[in-house]
N, C-alpha and C positions, 0 to 999 in steps of 0.2 A: 450170640454176639454178634455184632453190626458188622456188615462188611466194608472192609478198608479198602479203599480205590488203589489202584496201583501206583498213583502217582505219590501217595502218602507211605505206600508199604515200603516203596523202594527208594524213599528219599535217602540220598547219601548219609550215613553215619560216621563219614571220616573222610578226610581231605583225599586219601589215596583213591575213593571211590567216584569222586567227582568227573564227570566225563567232559572232555572238551575244554577245561579250563585250567590247563597245567601252568600257565605262566602267571594265574592268581595264586595259585596254592603253592606255588616255589617260592614267590615273594613273601607270602605270609608264613610260609614255614620260616624262611631266613630271618624274617622280623623277629619271630619269637624265639628264635635260638639265638639271636644276638641281642636280644634284649631292646630292639629297635622298635617297639610296637606304638604306633601313634595313637595320639588321643581321639581323632575322630576319622573315619573313612566313610569312602562315596564310592559304593558299588554300582556301577550302572551297566544298562545294557538291554538287550531285546528281553520280552516276557519268556518267562520259562527256560532261563538256561543257568541257574542255582545262583541267584545274589541272596535271597532270602536263607537258601540252605547256609551259602557260605558265612553270613552274619550268625546264623545259629552255630556253626562249628568254630568259627572265631571265639564266638562266646565261652564255649565249652573248653576252648583250647588254653583261654585265659583264667578260668574258673575251676578248672579240673583240680581234685585234690592231689594229683601228680604232677600238675603243672607249674607255671605255663608249659605248655607243650605242644608240639604240632601234631601229638598223637595221643589225644585223650582218651582216659580207659575206658568209658561208656557204661561204668557199672558204678561209680560213686554217686552220691546224692546228688551234686552238683549237676553233672552229666544227665543223670536221668530225668531231673526236674528242667533242666535247660531243653532236652529233648521232647519233652511233654508239654513244655510251654506253661509249665506251673510255677517256675524258679520266682522267689520275691527278688531276686537281685538284678535279674535280667528281663527288663520290660520290652515286649514286643509292641509297638504303637502304629496304628492304621494312620496314616499321615492324610487321607481323604476324610475321614470322619473326625478327626482330632487335629483341625488346621489352625484353629484360632488362637490368638494371643493368649486368652486365658489359658489353655491347654499347653502353651510354652511356658506360662509363668508357675503351674505346678511342677514341671520338671526341673525348672528354676531352683524352686524351694526345696525339691526332694534331694537334688544334687549335693547339698551341703551335710547330709547325713550319710554316715558311713555304711557300707554293706550289713546286711543283718548277719550273715554267715559266710560267703563267699569273699574272694581276694579283689574283685572289682564289682562296682555297679555300671550294668550296661544297659545303655538305651538304642533299641532297634526300631529306627522309623522307615517302614515300607512307603513307597510313593510318596516320599517327601515333597516332590516338586508340587505336590495340593497344598502345601502352607501357604497360607498369605502372607503380603508383606510385611505386615505388621509383627506377625507370628516370626517370620525370619529375624525380623530386625531385633525382636527382644530375646532371641537365641544368640545374637552375635556374639557378645561377651563371654557368655558361659562356654559357647563352642570353641572360642580361642583361648580361653584360660580357664579350663574345667580345674576341679579339684583331681587329685592324683589318683584317687579311687575310682574316676569316673570315664568311662569309655562310649565314645557314641558312633554308631553303624548307621551310614542311609543309605536306603536302595530306591532307585527310580529307573524307569524306563525313559525319561526324557529329562537329561542332566541340562539341556539347553535353557530350560525354564526356571534353574536356579540362580538366583542372585552371584554375581561373581564375588561378594562378599562373603558368601557362604561357599563356594569352590575354593577360594584362596585359604580358607581355613581348614582342609579336609583333603586328606589323603585319597586321591581318586584311582580306582581301579575299572579298567573297561573290561566289561565281560562280551565274549563274543559267541557268535551263532555255534552250536556244536558241529563239527564236521560230518558228513555223511557216513564216511567210513566209522568214525568213532561211535555213532548213534546206532550204527546197523549191528556193530559188534556188542554194545549194552544190551540193544533190544532183544538181539538173540540170546544173551545170557539171561534175561530175565523170562522169556517165553519158554526157555528149557526147564528154568527152575519152576513155571507155573505148570508144566507138564504140558503146554501147546505145541502145536507144530503148524510152523508158518514157512510157504515157499521164499525163497530169496527174492523173488518178484514181488511177492505180497509186503515183505520188510522193507523194501525199497519205496515201493508205493506209500507206506505209512511214513518213512522218513522224509520223503518230499513232500508230503501234504503238511508234516509237522514243521517245515520252514525253518528248521534249526533248533527248535524248541523241546527239550526232552519232556518238559511237562505235557503239553500239546500230544507229542507222539506218546505216553503211556496213556492219557485220555482216550485216543484213538484206538489204542489196544484195547481198553475197557471196553468200549462200544462195539468192535468188531467180536470180543470174545462173547459178549451178550447176546448180539445178532445172528451169530454164527458158530458158536461153539469153538471148541479147542483145535478143530482141524478143519479150518475152512478154504476154499478153494481162492484162486486168484479173483476171478469173477464177481465172489462172495464178498471178498475185501474190498474190491473196488465199490460194489454197491452199497455196503455199508457205510464206506466213508463218502461216497457221492461224489466219487472222482471218476475221473477219465481212464479206462483200461489203457494200460501202453501199448497192449496189443492193438487197440483199435486204431490209434494215433500212428501207430507202425504201419499199419494197413493202409490207413490214408496216405503216408508219405508215399508208400511204395507205388500206390496210384497214380501219385503227383510225377514221380521220376518216371514211370512207364509211360505216362499222359494218356493214362485210360481214364477217358471220361466217364463211360458207362458205368465202370466198377466203382469209380469216384463218387458218382452221384446216388448211386445204391448202398452204399456205405454211409453217407450222410441222412440218408430216409432212414436206415436201420437205426441210427443214434438219436435221430429225432424221433422214432416210434418209442425208444428208451427211455425219452425225457431229457436228454444229455443238455447241460447247459452250453450253449455254443460259444460263450465268452471263455468257457474254461478249456473248451475244443482248441480253441484257436491259441490260446496260451500254451496248451501241451505239445501242439504243432508246433510253434514257436520253439519251444524247448527241444523239440525232438530235431529241428533241423540246425538248432545249433549243436546237437551232439553229433550229427551228421558231418557239419562243418569242421568240427573239432577233429574227429577221428580221420577225417580225409586229409586235413593240414599239418597234423601231428606224426611224425614216421617213427619215431621213437616208442617202442611197445611200451616201456616203463612209464614214460611222460603221459602216455595216451591213456594208459589204465589211471593213471593218479587224476587226469582231466575229466575222466567219465567216471569219477568214484563213486557216484550217487547211482552207480546202475549196476544190477546185478550182472553176475558173469555171462547168464544167456542173453541177457539185455543187451549189453555190450559187444557180444560177439553178433549179435542180428545189426546193430548200428555199424559196426565195422564192415560186415558183408554189405550192406544197402549203401555205405559212402561211396563204394568202388563204381556205382551207376550213375555217378555223375561228377563233374568237374568241380573245384572249389569255388568257382566263380559264379558257376549255375547255381549252386547251393546258397551263396551270399545274396545271389538276388530273389531266391524263392524266400529266403528267411525274410528279406528286406519287404516283400509283399504281404507276406501273413504277419507278420510281427505289425506292420504298420496298419492292419485292417484291424486290430485289436480295438481300438479307439471307437472306430464307426460301428463295429458289430457290437460293442455293449452298449450304443446308445441308439439301435436300430431297431425301427417298428416291427421289421419281420427278419429275426437275426438268423434263420435258415437261409434266407434268400440272399442275403449279405455274405454269409458263409460260401454259398454255394460260387457266388458269382466271383469273390475273391480268390478261391480255389481253382476255379476255371481259367480266370488270368493267368495263373501258373501254369496251366497246361499249354495256354497258347502262346506262352513266352518263349519267343526264339532261343534255340540252346547257344550258349556262349561258346566258346573256343580258346584253347589257351593262347596267349601272347605270341608265346613261341610258333604255333601253328599259323598265326595271322600272320606273322612277319616272313615265315616260309613262304607262305602262298602268294605273299606281295612280292616275293624276291623271284619267284617262279614267273609271275605276269609279266614282271620287268624284263626278264630275260627272253620271253616271248616276244614281245614288243619290239626289244633291241634286235631279235633275228629278223622281225620283219620289217626293218625299215631297210633302205637301200644305202650302198655304202656312200661315204662323202663324196662329193662331185657327181653322181650319177644323176642324171635327170630321172626327175619324180614324175609319175603318171598324172596326168592332170585330166580332168573332166572338161568335156568341150563347152564352152559358153553358149546358153541358150537364150 
């Protein structure tokens, strides 16, 4: 039997298992329960967050033998065929390769026929924004007043490319990036089921690299498991993903806060020998200083933990300890310099030199003081000057004119 990648093996088979899209699940479940299912849906959002999965689950919910229900049985013929992509009454169409007016005309001709077995005939069009203007125009009338047995579900990552005439005929649902905490929990469950052991730091690294997309995260897990086995170290995970080890970024940040130029240059040299992409390094340093500034600025422990939710517990503790070494104003200035250098480093002929000079600027940056301390210092100087002045009416000492 051929190997099934994790992204397909662990594709959600019910609405309850979908991660990070609770607002979508709740709306669809209420619509089914109340009999208010629209004739056309538009699922839009970033890649890999569950748009096509939600479309298939909605199709199963509408055509299940026990339905319409928000909890399809998964064992009837309709559920099995839809999950396998072999249902005759549920057509999944790739909008990128079937984007012409002739393809839409075929859909218009077929919608007039009743479903062969199921309750509804459902058309799922992925990447619908790839349809041509003529194809959209040909779809307008059918989309606005389809037969009662027909449902349309569109999925796209670029809803702004759809004509307003199409948007106004669909019920739109915006999928969001999956929160780091939710993704971490789900990945931990999958790794446990797969018999793999990843540290909290390794999982946090995968979550950060996935940028909120569950499919990307599972693809990365597949790659790490193939490269490093089921018990990889943090360094092995970072190397397999081509990512910057967060320990390395924290060490660079520590050198900047200590103003240790020798240690800083040694670490940059070591990262250069490892073949690190310096643009990614500067982006990681920007993120680290963001975390440091948040940890220094948010006093409530619960709120601080929520703001740093993408970090593992050990990473968060290290950030909180390091943040106490500098004032918030100083951290903000360091962030401005590092983040501002991202554009230049990405286009520099010698990225290493650009990184070294940018970080050395941070070391030579004059330390900032809290406003309260500056005001107190000014008041102290004013008092000293006031006590040094002669009383009113007293003759002032003058230098002889020469």
